[in-house]
N, C-alpha and C positions, 0 to 999 in steps of 0.2 A: 727861355727855360726848355729843358729836353722834354720830348713826348712822354705822357704819363700813360701808365696800364689803366684800363677801367677798374680793376680790382686794386686798392691800394691798403696798405697797412697804415692805420692811423697812429701816429708815435706823440707821445709826450715826453719832452725832456727836461731831467729834474737839474736844475743849475744852470744858470746862465753865464759862468766863468769861462775861462782861457779855452780850456779844450771844446767845450760847447761852441764857443764862437767862432774857433778855427777850424772846427772839424764836423761837428753833429748837426748843427743847424743847416749849413749849407749840404751837409749829406742827405737829410732828410728832404730838402727842397728839390735835390737834383736826382733822387733816386726815381727810378721808373716806377717801381712798384709800392711806394710809400709817400705819406705827406708828414710835414712838421702840422701836427694838427694843435699842439698845445706848448707852452713854457712854464715851466713852475719855479719860481725863485722868491727868497723872501724879501730882496731887494725891489723895492717897487719901481725906483728908477731905472734900474738896469733891466728889469723884467719887460718893461713896457716899451723900453727902447730896441731892446731884441724882437720884440712882436712886430713892431713897425718895420724894423728892418729886415726880417726874415719872413715876415707874412703868415705867422702862426694865427690860427683860428680862434683860439682862446689862450687865456692867461690865468695862472693861479697864484697866488699867494701862499696858499695852504695846501700841502702835498695830499692829505686825506681828501680834500675836496677834490683834487684832479683824478686820484684814484676811482672816487666814488663816480665819476662821469661815465656814462653806460658807453658813449661811442668813443672811448679811448680803448685802443687795442693794446697797446704795448708801451714800455718806458725805456728810455735810455738814462741811465744814472751816470751823470755826468758831475759828480761832486768830488770832494777831497778824498781820499782813501778811508778815512775814518769813518765815513758815511755810508760805504758800498753797502755793507751788510744788512744795517738795519732798514734801508731805503728797499733794496732789493726783496728783503722778506717781506714787507709790508704791500710792495705791488704784486707779489705772488700771492699773497693771502686775498687780495682783492680781485684776483683772478686775471692779472694783466702779465703778458710775455715780458720777459726782461733782458736787455742788452746792458750789461754792466761794464763801466770802464775797469780797466786792469790798473794795480792788482786786485782780483775778486776780494781780497781781505789781507788782513796784516798777520793774523795768527791762524795756527791749524785748527783751533777750537772756533771761530768764527766760519771758519770755510765748512767745516763739519755740520754745524748748526744750519748755514746756508744750504748745504746740500740736502738735509733733512727737508727742508722747507721745498726745495725744488722738487724732490721726489713726491712729497705730498700734494702740491699743486699740479704737477702732471702739466705744466705750462713750459715753453720754450725758453731755455736760459741760455745765454750765450756771453762770452766774457770777450771784452774789446782787446783781443791781440789782433789788430787789424792787418799784420804783414801777413797773416795766412791769405790774405786778398791781395796780394802782389802777385801779379801774374807771372812774373820771374820765378818766385818761390813754388807757385802752382806748378809751373812747367818742371821743376826739378823735382816735385813730389811725383807728378804723373811718371818721370823716367825710373824714380826710385823704384815705385810700386809696379810698374809693368815691364822694366827692361833690365834694370842694373843689375837685378840678383842680389847675392850677398852683401850688406855694406860691411866693410873693412875697419873704416875709420871715419870720423869726422872732426873737423875742427873749424870752430866757429868764434867771431870776434865782434865786440860793441865797443867801440872808443868816441866817447863823447869830446868835442873840440872845445879849447878856450874860446874859439872863434866863432861858436854856433848862435850866439845871441845877435851880432850884427848880421847873420844869415836869416835868422828867423825873423827878426824885426823888419826885414826887406821884402820878405814873401807872404808871411802871415796877414791877416786883416790887422786894422789897430783895435787892440783889445782893450775894451771897455772895462773900467773898473767902478766900484760904488763902495762907498763907507758903511753901506748898511748890510753888504754882504755877510753871510754867515760864514764863519771859520771854525776849524776844529779847534778844541781847548788846547792843543800843545801845537807848538809850531812844527811842521813836517821836518822843516831844514834845520833844526837844531842840532840833530846829528845826522850829519852829512853821509858816514858810513851806511848807515841805515837807509837814508833818502835814495841815496845813489842806487843801492842794492833794489829796494823796491821800484824807484822810477825807471831805471835802465836793466837790472839785471831780469826783470820779468820778461822782456822783450828776447833776450839771448838765449834764456832757458826755453822759453817755447818755440822760438826757432829750432832749437837743437831737438827738442821732443816733436816737433812737427815731422823732421826728418828720420830721426833715427829712433822713435818710440821712448819708453818707458826708462827712466833714469832710476836705477838701482841706489846708488850712493856716490857721494862726491868727497874727493880730497883737495881741500884749496888752501891757498897761500894768498896773503894781503900784504902790499908795501904801499904804506902811507909816507911819502916823500917827496918835496918840492911841490907840495900843492897838488899833487896827483894821486890818485886811488886806483890800484891795479891789483886786481883779482886774478890769478891764474888757477883754473880748476881741472883737475883731472876727473873725468866722468865715466861710471861704470854704466854701460846701459844694459839692459835686460836682454838684449838681442846678442851682445858680446861684443858690439861695436865698441872699439878704442874711442874714446872722445876728450878733447880738450877744448876749454872755453875760455876767452880773454875780455875781461870787462876791466876797460880802463876809461876811468873819466878826468876830464881836463887834460887830455893829449895835447901836445904842443905840435899841432897839423891840422889838417883837413879832418872832417867827421869820417869815421874809418870805421865800415862796417862789412861783413860779409862772411863767407863760409867756403870750406874745401871739403869735398865727400868723395873717397875712393870705394868704388866697389869691383864686382867681379866682372862684370859686363862695359864697364865704363866709369868716368869721375865726372867730376860737377865742381866749376868755381864760380862762385857768386860774389859780385859787388852791388852791396846796398848803399842807397843815398839817405840823406836825414829826410825824413817822412814829409816835411814841410815843403819839398820840391815836387811831391807827386808825381815821382820819376818811378818808374819801374825798374826793379834791380837788374843789372845786367850779369845774367846766368848763362853760361857757357857750359853746355852739355857735351860731351865727348862719349861717342859711341863707338866700344872696339869693333863693332859688327861692321861698320863701314869706313872705320879709319877719321871719321869728320866731326868736327864740331858744330854744334848748332846753337841758336840764340832766339829766343822769342823778342818780339819787338815790344810787345805790351804798351800799345799806344795809349792805353786807358789805363794810367796810372793813380787813378784817383781811388785808391784802396779804403778810405773811410766810407765813401759812397757805395764801393761794391761790398763793405763790410754790411751796410744797412738792407741793402737789396737782398744779400744772401740769407740776411735773418729773416727777411720778409718773406722769401721763398720757402723757409722751411714752415714759417706759419701759415702762409696762404695756400702753398701747393704741396704742402707735406715732402718736400725735397729734403735730401739728407744733409744734417748740419756739415757745411763747409768750414764753420769758425770754431773757436774751442769752447768746450763745453764745461759744467761745473768740475767733473773729474779732472780735466785740462789746469783749470784754475788752482784747483787744491794741489795738484801735482807742482804746479809751478813755486805756489808758495811754500811747498815742502821743502823744494830744492833751494830755495832763497834762504830759508832758515838752517838748512843742513851745510850751506857753504859758508853762514854765519860760525855755526858749532864747530865746525872743521878748523876755520881760521882760528878760534878761542883755543881749541884743545891740540892743535897741530896733527890730529889723526882723520882717517877718513871717518864719513858718518853716513849712515843709512838713512834714506827719506822715511823710510817706515818708522822711526824709531825718534823722529822729532815732534816737539811739543813746543807750545808758546810761540812767540813772534822772533823776528829777525832783530 
């Protein structure tokens, strides 16, 4: 096990399903400044097996009982999307810090309700946009902030492959399931257009915002042919940067994700891998000043663990938040809804005007 700091954040994970098993349990056990203190899940068999496997100190079948534990500092919400907001609000009202999986909510109204709860509680709230902890993306962000000058244009793409499941099955731990697991009332995959936007579109949008700032409006087109969903989105950024996003699901090739950024004093070309490889993005930063391209190695590509450590630093040390906050989560949801409305209307849609859900 990696060496642990003396002061550590005691985290309880709500939900023992796929994302918890593939990412959050290990991240808490490996994080230098955090511990997997508790696991909460209604499925007794799944909860107890995960506690034994990952060494959680305590287990709870009842969420309210976990939140009442005075030794618990923070909660990771690792449930289905439909449960994110009520579970986050409960934790905040109980005085716990929250790291909530993405998307933070599925409607604008839910986001605003959660935002009010975050502001009232005064606790740290972070959205699980873990790509912000990819060392390659962080190097690009530093160059944009410190050297690049005015950003002219950004192109970004996120293309999920028909071959992704053989790959994830090979590299992820064996995911344990239970017939007693709690599921949302509606099947999230019943509407694939909605599901793909919420599951994948939020990553693409957050990456674009991480680099180029606030999005004002979007003008989107969607093709649904041959079992492929393809969104092409022209983006208006508040900064004046020209933007284009490509979200394609079931592409007939390998996982294909990355970005190009053109600026006054240089340019950036990034290639991002499927997250379960835990491989830092290959990001080539060209500096006009020296006519050279630079690339960070990023040997530590465990961005889920890095995300937990960043979350803990904010709480324990008062460090600035490196991750996405509630406003970032709200903006991501607004953008996804605006894209959906733009596809329906054939017109550009302002994020400030949207209501409802995708």
